[in-house]
C-alpha positions in Angstrom: 116.1 -51.4 -19.8 116.5 -54.7 -19.1 114.3 -58.0 -18.3 112.6 -56.9 -14.6 112.0 -59.7 -12.7 113.6 -62.9 -13.0 112.9 -66.5 -11.1 116.1 -67.7 -9.2 118.6 -69.7 -11.1 118.0 -68.8 -14.4 120.5 -68.2 -17.1 120.5 -66.4 -20.1 122.3 -68.4 -23.2 122.4 -65.0 -25.6 125.0 -62.4 -27.0 122.2 -59.9 -26.3 121.3 -61.1 -22.4 119.6 -58.5 -20.4 119.8 -60.7 -17.4 122.5 -58.2 -15.6 120.2 -55.7 -15.8 117.4 -57.2 -13.8 115.3 -54.9 -11.3 113.0 -55.0 -8.3 109.6 -53.7 -9.6 106.5 -52.8 -7.9 103.3 -55.1 -8.3 101.7 -52.5 -10.2 104.3 -51.0 -12.6 103.4 -50.9 -16.0 105.6 -48.8 -17.8 107.1 -49.6 -21.1 109.9 -52.0 -21.5 111.0 -51.6 -25.1 113.2 -54.1 -26.4 114.3 -55.0 -29.7 113.4 -58.5 -31.6 116.7 -59.8 -31.7 118.1 -57.8 -29.1 115.4 -60.8 -26.8 117.3 -63.9 -25.3 116.4 -66.6 -27.7 117.6 -69.4 -24.8 117.5 -69.3 -21.4 118.6 -72.2 -18.2 116.6 -72.8 -15.3 117.6 -75.3 -12.7 119.5 -76.8 -16.1 116.8 -76.9 -18.3 116.8 -74.9 -21.8 114.3 -73.4 -22.6 113.7 -71.4 -26.5 112.2 -68.7 -27.4 108.6 -69.1 -29.2 107.0 -65.9 -28.7 106.0 -62.3 -27.7 103.1 -60.7 -26.4 103.8 -56.3 -26.6 101.3 -53.8 -25.7 100.6 -51.2 -28.4 99.0 -48.4 -27.3 99.1 -45.1 -24.3 100.7 -46.3 -20.4 101.6 -44.5 -18.2 102.1 -45.7 -14.5 99.4 -48.3 -14.6 97.5 -49.7 -17.5 93.9 -47.1 -17.1 94.9 -46.4 -20.8 93.9 -47.4 -24.2 95.3 -49.8 -26.5 95.2 -53.7 -27.4 98.0 -56.5 -27.3 100.2 -58.0 -30.8 101.5 -61.6 -30.2 105.0 -61.7 -32.2 105.8 -65.5 -32.7 109.9 -66.5 -33.6 109.2 -69.0 -36.8 111.8 -72.0 -37.1 113.7 -69.9 -39.8 114.4 -67.4 -37.5 111.6 -65.0 -38.7 109.2 -62.7 -36.4 105.7 -63.0 -37.7 103.2 -60.0 -36.1 99.3 -61.3 -35.3 97.5 -58.2 -35.1 93.5 -58.7 -34.8 93.3 -55.1 -36.2 94.8 -56.2 -39.1 93.8 -58.9 -42.4 96.9 -60.5 -42.8 100.1 -62.0 -40.9 102.8 -59.5 -41.5 106.3 -59.8 -41.3 108.9 -57.9 -38.6 112.6 -57.1 -39.1 114.6 -58.5 -35.7 115.5 -54.9 -35.3 111.7 -54.0 -34.9 111.3 -52.9 -31.1 107.9 -54.3 -29.2 106.6 -53.2 -25.7 107.3 -56.2 -24.3 104.9 -57.6 -22.2 104.8 -61.2 -21.4 107.8 -64.0 -23.2 107.0 -67.3 -24.1 109.8 -70.3 -23.8 109.2 -73.8 -24.3 111.0 -76.8 -23.4 
């Protein structure tokens, strides 16, 4: 499954671009969007401005059609050394994740 909602004028700059697979989704969609960390576009371009991927918020838990189930959110930060770190409030320490680790992506964070 690709990225589900893209603003007009956006272009991906990654060999693993999923932008060609965009789909219109309903407002109440809450299905899983499982992506390997390495497959998330590291840069995007909006109206000529380049933005760099900084992190991902993922939902961990049970989800059906609507977010009525149990679970919690986990943050993944892309460090300057190109390594991913996992910030999970249920864990005592920050952990490192491989680029092949799959996450249920909810929000992608990019900075200019």
